[in-house]
N, C-alpha and C positions, 0 to 999 in steps of 0.2 A: 240634789241634794238640800238637806236642810239647815234652815238657817234662822235664829230666833236671835232679837235683836235683846240688848241688855237693860237692865230696867226700866227708865222712862222713855227708851228710843223706839223708834215705830219705821220698817221695811216698806217705803211704797217704790211702787211701777207707775213710773207716767204716763198720763193717758196722752196720745199722740192725735192730734190737732185734723182738722180735713186740710187738703190741699187746699192754701188760698192763693183766687185768683187774681184781680185788681187789672182792670181794666184790660185784658187779654192776657196779661203777664203775670207768669207763675214765680215765684218768690223762691230765687233758689234757698238748699237747707243753711246754708253759712250766714244767711240774713234772717228767719224768722226768729222769734224766740220762743226760747224751752218754755212746753206749758209749764199752768200754773196748778193744772189739778193731775192729780192721780188716787189707785188707788191700792189699800193699802194691804201689801202682802203678809208680814209677819207684824207682830206688838211684843213688848218686850215685859217681864212681869208690874211691871208698876215701879213708880218711885219710892224713896226708901226714905224717910223723915230719916231727924236724928234722933230722935227717940228710939230708933227703929219699927216701927211701923209703916205696913207701906198701902200705899193711896195707888187705887189702879185707875187704870187710864178709858177715857171716857171713850176713846176712840176700836175698834177688832176688825179681827183681820174683815177685810171686805169692802168698809165703807169705802167713799168715795169724796176724797177730801181739796180742799185748798190747803194751800201755801205760800207762804213768800219768794219772789222770786231770786229770792238769793240765799233758803232753806239748806239748811242738811248738808252732807255730801255725797258726791256723787259716788257709786261701789261699780263694779264691770262683775257678776260672777258668772259662772256659764255661759259667757257671751250675752247675757241678758244686761241694760245699763240698770240702776236704780236708786235710789236718794237712801240713805238715812238721814235720821231727823230726831229732833226732839220734839214729844209732846203738845210741850206750847210753843212752837214752830208754827200747827197745825192752827190756823185763819179758821176754817167753816168743816162741818159735815154734809155731804151732799145729801138729800134725800128722796 
């Protein structure tokens, strides 16, 4: 299925962290924090200003980004979990 976010929204797949061990103890999934790093899967066409002009997005498909802990809305599409957020919720692009 193809999906395209609207306006200034982006679709992000979280990058899973490696299993963390501290002192030989495996931390269960329920105690792990969700990663704040992800890969942009799809982007919208851009933000529309009050006078009708479109402002292109700085992020593009394939970028690795950092975003806030509570940013966006989690969605499940074809058994895959994604986050849909506005471009303004992106803190940085990793190069």
